[in-house]
N, C-alpha and C positions, 0 to 999 in steps of 0.2 A: 779426366782423372789421372793423377800422376802415379808413378810406379809404387810409391810408398802407400798410397791409398789402396791400390790393387793388392799389394803384399799384405797389408793389414787385414783386409777383408778375407783374402784367401786363407790367411793363418787362423783367423777366428773360426772359419768354417771347417778347418781340418778336424778340430775337436771342440765344438761349441760348448758342450757340457763342462769340460775342464776349464775352458776360458771363463765362462760366466761364474763358476764356483769361485775362481780366483778373483775376478773383478768385483763380485758382490760380497766376497768373504763369507760365503754361505755354502757350506759343503752339502746341504740338504737339497739344493736346487737341481733340477734336471732340465734338459733341453727337450722341448716338445716339437717345435716346427719353426721354419722361416716363413715370414710373411713377405709377399712381393712388395719391395720397397716403392714400386711405382704407385701403390695405393695411397701413399702418404706424400707423394710429390706435390710441391706447391705450384700454383697456377703459372707463376712466372719463371719456373725452373726448366721448362722444356723437358729434356731427358735426364736432368739432374735429380737425384733423390737423396733421402737420408741414407747414411752409410749402410746400416744393417737393422732389420726389424725382426725380432725373435719373439716367440712365445715360450715362456718358461713355466715349469710346474714345481710347486712345493706342496706336497700333500694333495688335497683336492683342489687347490687354488691354481688357476691359470692366469698368468699376467703377461701383458705385452711390454716389451722394452725396446726403445729406439736407441741405438748405439751410434755415437759419432766418434770417428778416429781422426785426430787432428795432428798433422805434422807441423802446422803453424797455428798459433792461437787466433781465434776469430772473436771479435767483440760481440757479434750478433748471434752466437751459438744458442743462447738461452731463448731468445725470441723465436728463432727457427725451430728449436725443439718443442716449444710450446705449440706452435702451429702444427707440427708433425703429430704431437700427442693428441691434440683435439681431433685431427683427421682420423687418426688410428682408432680413437674411441667411438666416433660417430659413423665412420664409413663401414657399412655392413658387410661388404665383400659378397661372395657368392653364397648360394644356398649350401648349407653344411659347413660354413666357415666356423673356425673355433671362436667361441665366445670368451672374452677375457673379462676378469672381474676388476682389473686395475691396469693402468698404463703408467709407465715411468720412463725417464730418460737417463742416459749415462754418457759420459765423455771420457775417452782415454787420450790424454795428451802425450804424444810421442816425444816431444822435445820440451819447449818452454811451457810454463804453467799458464793456463788461461786465466783471465782476470777475475771472473766471478762465477758463482754456481747457484745463486739465488735471485729470484725476481719477485717483488712484492708490490702490487698496485692496490692502493686503498683510496676509495672515493671520499672526497670532501663534500661533494654535493649530495651524495646518497650514503649517509652514514651506515655502517654495517656491511656495505658492499665491498668486496675485496677479491683479488685474484692473486694467487701465490703459486710459485713453482720453485722447487729445489731439485737439482739433478745431482746424481752421484758423479764425482770426478776422481779419477786416479791419474797421477802424474808419474810417468815412468822415471823421470829424473829423481824422484823421491824414493823410488824402490831400490832395495839393496840387491845387487846382482848376486852376491855370495849367498844370500838367504834363499833366493829363488832356486839357484843351482842345488843348494843343500836340500831344499824341499822336494825337488825332483828326485834326488838321490834317495830320499826317505820315502818316496811314494806318496807324498802329500799333495804334490802339484803335478799336473800333466806335463810330460816332456814337450808338448806343443807350445808351451810358454817359453821354451829356451831361446827361440829367435829374437825375443824382445830384450834379451840380456845386454846387447851392446848399448842400448838406450838407457840402461839403469846405472845407478851410482856404482862405480868400480867396474863397469862393463868393459873398460879399456885396459884392464890389468892382465898381464900374461898368465898369472896363476889362475885367474878366473877362467880364462879361455882353455887352459889345460883341463880343469875340472869339467867345464862345459863339454869339451870333446869326449871325455870319458862317459858322461851321461848320454850324449847324443849317439855314441857308438853302440849303446845298448839297444837302440831301435833295430829290430830284426830285418826290416825291409830296406834294401839298398835305396829305393826311391824315397823313402821317408827320411833316411839320413841325408840324402842329397838335398831334399827340401829344407831341412833344418840348416844345413850349411849355406845354401844360396840365399835364404831369407835372412840369416844372421849377417851375412856379408852386405846385403842391401841396407839393412838397418844400421850397420856399422858405418856405412857411407853417410847416412843421415846424421849420425852422432859425431862424425868427424874423426872416427878412430879406425877407418878401414885398413890402413897399413898394418897395424898390429894384429887385426883379425886375419888379414890375408896371410901374414907370416904364421899365425897359429893354426890356420886351416890349410897350410901348404900340403898338397897331396890329397886333399879331401875330394872325393869324386862328386862333382856337381852335374855331370852330363845327363844323369838320369832323373834330374829334378822335374817333377810334374809342373811345378810353378814356372820354371824356366821354359818348359814346353809350351805353357799357355802364353808366355811373353813372346816366344818365337812364333806361335800360331797367330798372335795378334799382329806381329810384324808382317807375316805373310798376308793377313787380311788387309792390312794397310797397303801392302804391295799390290793386292788385286785392285784396290781402289785407285792407287796412284802410280801403279807400275811396280812390279815386284822388286826390282833392283833398288829403286829409290826408297821404297818402304823399308827394306832391310837396312839400307844405308842410314836412314834417319833413326832407326832403332839402335844401331851401333853407336851413332853420335850421341843420342840421349843417354843410353846406358853408360857410355864411357864418361860423359860429363859427370854423371852421378857417382861413378866409381872413383874416378881420378880427381874429382873436385875442381876440374877446370876444362875448358874447351881445348881442342887440339890446336897446335900452331898452324899458321897458314900453310907451311910445307906439309905438315901431317894431314891437314884437311884435303890438300891436293892429292896426297897419296890415297886417301880414302875414296875420293871421287874418281880416281883412276881405275878403281876396281869396278868393272862394269858387268861382270857375270854373276848370276845369282848364287851359284855354288861357292864362288870365292868369298862373297860377302857372308854367306851362312857359316863358312869355315871361320871367318874373322869373328863373327858373333860368338862362336864357341871358344875361340882363343881368348876372347875378352874375359872369360871366366877366371883365367889364371894369370892374365897380364897384370903387371904392377903399375904401368904408366902408358901414356900414349906413345912414348918413345919405344917401349918394349913391344907394343902392338903394331905400330906403323913405321917405326924408324925415327931417328933423331931429326929435329927440325925446330 
């Protein structure tokens, strides 16, 4: 799982009700529960699963929805979702599991538009037999950054949608970032504000507009971000499996490539490898949050 997948899942889970109301354009929907995605994993996927599986409520109706977050368009997303939905519908779960009256699929494209959203199979041999699926798709490149920020300001949309702004139309404009910052600062908790900033920076890297966001968020405190704490913890977990120093070094290398859009030069890579103590590498990982280039982080080369 790449960091964009992790960030997307984390962000949706920060306020699922607000996210699904926006995604479905249905202000009456409420979030009921998450379903363990391993219940709908396909046999050949090992530990890979559908991104998120939620139970939503509207009035007395409970429905299950499989959500895919795609940083890159996949041609097989419809067939995979069909298999997920069938498994979600027929797999009973444990005693006392929520019973859903319907299942549906949704795809949120983080970058380019996926090619299709409908599948229709009609039998020639057995007339009248058919199988159809249509999934909800939203493409962030089609969404207007200014509108989302305005909707947050008006209280229409959850502020936990703000980190998606860099991926939207106009999300690389300085004026948008100024308005974004004003709304993000309304969050009363320092850790929440840190999360909004760190996630926005990550998605700005995916959108190719990281420099303008780094400039706009200069001085923004990211150190208390729970999301970054999770990434650091993951790096430590990798470290326990591979050696703590090497795990953190790999984390810095991966995060740096995503942030700066390129790998370090040979000289910079040697400088990174020359840091052999865990504390030094953890400090470097923190400095990565505010560095604008490999040269600034590790020196020229």
